[in-house]
C-alpha positions in Angstrom: 0.9 -1.2 -8.1 1.8 0.4 -5.0 1.3 -0.8 -1.5 -1.0 1.3 0.7 -0.7 0.3 4.6 -3.0 0.4 6.5 -2.9 3.7 7.4 -2.3 3.5 11.8 -3.5 7.0 12.1 -7.3 7.6 13.0 -9.2 10.2 14.6 -11.9 10.9 15.9 -14.0 13.7 16.5 -17.5 15.9 16.5 -17.8 17.1 13.0 -20.8 20.2 11.9 -22.5 18.6 9.0 -22.2 22.6 6.7 -24.1 21.3 3.8 -26.6 18.3 3.3 -28.6 18.4 0.0 -30.4 15.8 -1.9 -28.5 14.0 -5.2 -31.7 11.7 -6.4 -31.9 8.4 -4.1 -29.4 9.5 -1.3 -27.8 12.0 1.2 -25.1 13.9 0.3 -23.3 15.3 3.7 -20.5 17.3 4.3 -18.9 17.4 7.9 -16.5 20.1 9.5 -13.7 17.0 10.5 -10.3 18.4 10.1 -8.4 16.2 11.1 -9.8 13.1 9.2 -9.4 15.0 6.5 -5.9 15.0 6.4 -5.5 11.9 7.5 -8.1 10.3 4.2 -7.1 8.8 1.8 -9.0 7.3 -1.6 -10.7 4.1 -0.6 -11.0 4.2 2.9 -14.2 4.9 5.4 -15.6 7.3 8.6 -17.9 5.2 10.9 -21.0 7.6 12.7 -22.6 7.2 16.2 -26.1 7.1 15.4 -28.2 9.9 18.1 -27.2 11.2 21.4 -26.5 10.1 24.3 -29.9 8.6 25.0 -30.0 6.7 21.8 -30.9 2.9 21.9 -28.4 2.6 18.5 -25.2 1.8 19.9 -23.2 0.5 16.4 -21.9 3.8 14.8 -23.0 3.9 11.0 -20.3 2.8 8.3 -19.7 5.2 5.2 -17.3 5.2 2.0 -15.2 8.7 1.9 -16.6 10.5 -0.8 -14.3 12.7 -1.3 -12.4 15.6 1.1 -11.1 19.2 1.5 -7.9 18.7 3.9 -7.7 22.9 4.1 -10.0 26.0 2.8 -12.6 28.3 4.9 -13.5 25.0 7.8 -10.0 23.7 8.0 -11.1 20.6 6.5 -14.0 18.6 5.7 -15.0 15.4 4.6 -17.9 14.6 2.1 -20.2 11.1 2.6 -22.7 9.6 1.0 -25.7 7.9 2.5 -28.3 6.0 1.6 -31.5 5.6 4.0 -32.3 2.1 4.3 -33.4 2.3 8.5 -33.8 4.2 11.5 -29.6 4.8 11.8 -29.0 5.5 8.4 -32.6 8.0 8.4 -31.4 10.1 12.0 -27.8 10.3 9.4 -30.1 11.8 6.3 -31.8 14.2 8.9 -29.0 15.7 10.1 -29.5 19.3 9.4 -25.9 22.5 9.1 -24.8 23.0 12.2 -25.8 20.0 13.7 -23.1 17.8 16.0 -22.1 14.5 14.2 -19.5 12.0 16.4 -17.0 10.0 13.5 -14.1 7.7 13.7 -11.8 7.6 11.0 -9.9 7.6 8.7 -10.8 4.1 9.0 -9.4 0.4 6.2 -7.5 0.2 3.6 -7.0 3.2 0.4 -6.7 2.2 -3.0 -3.0 1.0 -4.2 -2.5 3.5 -7.2 -0.1 2.7 -10.0 3.9 3.6 -9.6 3.5 4.6 -13.5 0.9 5.7 -15.6 -0.8 3.3 -17.2 -5.2 2.9 -18.2 -7.8 2.7 -15.6 -11.6 1.4 -15.9 -13.6 2.3 -12.3 -16.9 0.6 -11.9 -19.2 1.8 -9.1 -23.0 0.6 -8.6 -25.1 2.9 -6.9 -23.8 5.1 -4.6 -20.8 2.5 -4.0 -19.4 4.8 -6.9 -19.0 7.8 -4.1 -15.1 6.5 -3.0 -14.7 6.5 -7.3 -14.1 10.2 -7.9 -11.3 11.1 -5.4 -9.8 7.9 -6.7 -10.1 9.1 -10.2 -8.3 12.7 -9.2 -5.6 11.0 -7.4 -5.1 8.9 -11.0 -5.2 11.1 -13.6 -3.1 13.1 -11.7 -0.5 10.3 -12.3 -1.2 10.6 -15.3 -3.4 7.7 -16.2 -6.2 8.3 -18.8 -9.4 7.2 -16.7 -12.8 5.9 -17.8 -15.8 5.1 -15.3 -18.9 3.1 -15.7 -21.5 4.5 -14.0 -24.2 1.3 -13.1 -27.7 1.8 -11.5 -31.2 -0.4 -10.4 -32.6 3.2 -12.4 -31.9 6.4 -13.1 -32.5 8.0 -9.9 -30.3 5.2 -8.1 -27.3 7.2 -9.8 -24.6 9.0 -8.2 -22.2 11.1 -9.7 -22.7 11.0 -13.6 -22.5 14.9 -14.2 -19.5 15.4 -11.4 -17.8 11.9 -13.4 -18.2 13.6 -16.5 -16.0 16.6 -15.5 -13.4 14.4 -13.7 -12.8 11.4 -16.3 -11.8 11.1 -19.7 -14.9 8.8 -20.7 -18.2 7.7 -18.9 -21.0 5.1 -19.1 -24.1 4.6 -17.7 -25.8 1.3 -17.6 -29.7 0.7 -15.8 -30.9 -2.4 -15.5 -34.1 -0.7 -17.1 -33.2 1.3 -18.8 -33.7 4.6 -18.1 -30.7 6.0 -18.6 -27.7 4.7 -20.9 -27.2 1.5 -22.1 -29.9 -0.5 -21.0 -28.7 -3.9 -18.5 -25.6 -3.8 -16.4 -22.0 -2.7 -15.9 -20.6 -6.3 -16.8 -22.7 -6.1 -20.2 -19.9 -3.2 -21.6 -17.2 -3.2 -19.3 -15.0 -6.2 -21.6 -15.5 -3.9 -25.1 -14.2 -1.3 -22.1 -11.1 -2.5 -21.1 -10.0 -4.0 -24.4 -10.7 -0.3 -26.0 -9.1 1.4 -23.4 -6.0 -1.6 -22.5 -6.8 -0.8 -19.4 -4.5 -2.6 -17.0 -6.5 -1.9 -13.8 -10.3 -1.6 -12.6 -11.6 -0.6 -9.7 -14.3 -1.0 -8.1 -17.2 -0.3 -5.4 -21.1 -1.8 -4.7 -22.9 -5.0 -4.1 -21.2 -7.6 -4.0 -23.0 -9.7 -7.3 -21.2 -6.9 -9.3 -17.5 -6.6 -7.0 -17.8 -10.7 -8.4 -18.2 -10.1 -12.0 -16.0 -7.8 -13.3 -12.7 -9.5 -11.1 -13.9 -12.2 -13.6 -13.9 -10.0 -15.9 -11.0 -7.7 -15.4 -8.7 -11.4 -15.0 -10.2 -12.6 -18.5 -9.3 -9.0 -20.3 -5.6 -9.1 -19.5 -6.4 -6.3 -15.9 -6.1 -6.3 -12.3 -9.4 -6.0 -10.1 -8.9 -3.7 -7.1 -12.8 -4.0 -5.2 -14.0 -2.2 -2.2 -16.3 -4.4 -0.2 -19.8 -3.6 0.5 -19.6 -6.3 3.7 -22.3 -5.2 7.0 -19.3 -3.3 9.5 -21.3 -2.9 12.5 -18.2 -1.5 14.3 -15.8 -0.5 11.9 -12.3 -1.5 14.0 -12.1 -5.2 13.6 -14.2 -6.4 17.1 -16.9 -7.4 16.8 -16.1 -9.6 13.6 -19.0 -9.0 12.2 -17.7 -8.3 8.4 -14.7 -11.1 8.0 -15.2 -13.2 4.4 -12.6 -15.3 2.6 -9.9 -14.4 1.2 -6.7 -16.1 -0.5 -3.3 -14.7 1.3 0.2 -14.6 -0.4 1.2 -18.7 0.5 -2.3 -19.6 -0.9 -4.2 -19.9 2.5 -8.2 -19.3 2.6 -7.8 -16.7 5.5 -11.2 -15.5 7.2 -10.8 -11.9 7.4 -12.2 -8.4 8.8 -13.3 -6.1 5.9 -12.5 -3.6 7.8 -9.4 -3.7 8.9 -8.1 -6.0 5.9 -10.6 -3.8 3.5 -12.5 -3.0 2.6 -10.2 -3.0 -0.9 -8.6 -6.0 -1.8 -7.7 -7.2 -4.6 -10.4 -9.5 -6.7 -8.7 -12.8 -7.6 -7.8 -12.4 -3.9 -11.4 -13.1 -2.6 -13.4 -16.2 -2.5 -16.5 -15.7 -4.5 -17.3 -18.7 -4.1 -18.0 -18.7 -0.4 -20.7 -15.8 -1.2 -24.4 -16.7 -1.0 -25.5 -13.1 -1.7 -23.8 -11.1 0.4 -22.8 -13.5 3.2 -19.5 -15.3 2.9 -19.5 -18.9 4.6 -16.6 -20.2 5.9 -14.8 -22.5 3.1 -14.2 -25.9 4.5 -10.0 -25.3 3.0 -10.2 -21.7 5.5 -7.5 -21.8 8.3 -8.9 -22.7 11.2 -12.1 -24.4 9.6 -14.7 -26.5 11.2 -13.6 -30.6 10.7 -15.9 -33.3 10.0 -16.4 -35.2 13.4 -15.2 -32.0 15.7 -11.5 -32.6 14.9 
């Protein structure tokens, strides 16, 4: 795998919304953002300010980059997919063409790409699949065979099924309720898919429980997992420390790292999944700097 260095160049732009459309349960927005479009790589994200100068919403909202177009009629666009779950995301979903949005990006580390052609399986949960389509195109340009698994609770929570069929060599769909594709979870179909394709890398983006399961499955079937985590990122630039999570370094030591800076992409077998309770992680007792019994 080629390394994906932290990209030092970050832009802050007042982007213009040029298109917005409903896709199932989500909103797909296209923003004119030439600098970010030029700098971004698959797996990175952007942070959007919410509201105007009079807004009481101080923290930005972070979204994976779905895809970019560095050149064209508008000079460079960035696409994101938003699920409206609170006041901030509802404000973003309500933006209309020609509305301005303050954007910072690209942030975080990108997905590492293989140095040689290798079969890859890409796994997305809900709208967590958004960054995988751009990744798929990059992998196929390198000669990789690419299959995608898209999972969600129900058909309306899936994202990108039609696009996946255009951009991948094979697509498998799962839903918890059986409303589309295979009834069940992505973990039900992944073992056979890895074995059939001989996949060397499994890329994933979605809920933490899903990422843990695909990491376990990839390891058992001789593949490496590269996962983009969905930790809550309040600032997106490593200042607030709300997105820290335990990761094992190359020296074997567990450290609490910022997923917005050191991630959001991590090698799956380096993440201390045992420390997670739901989507939140505790500090393992053996982590560097962990509190000691008795306060020592």
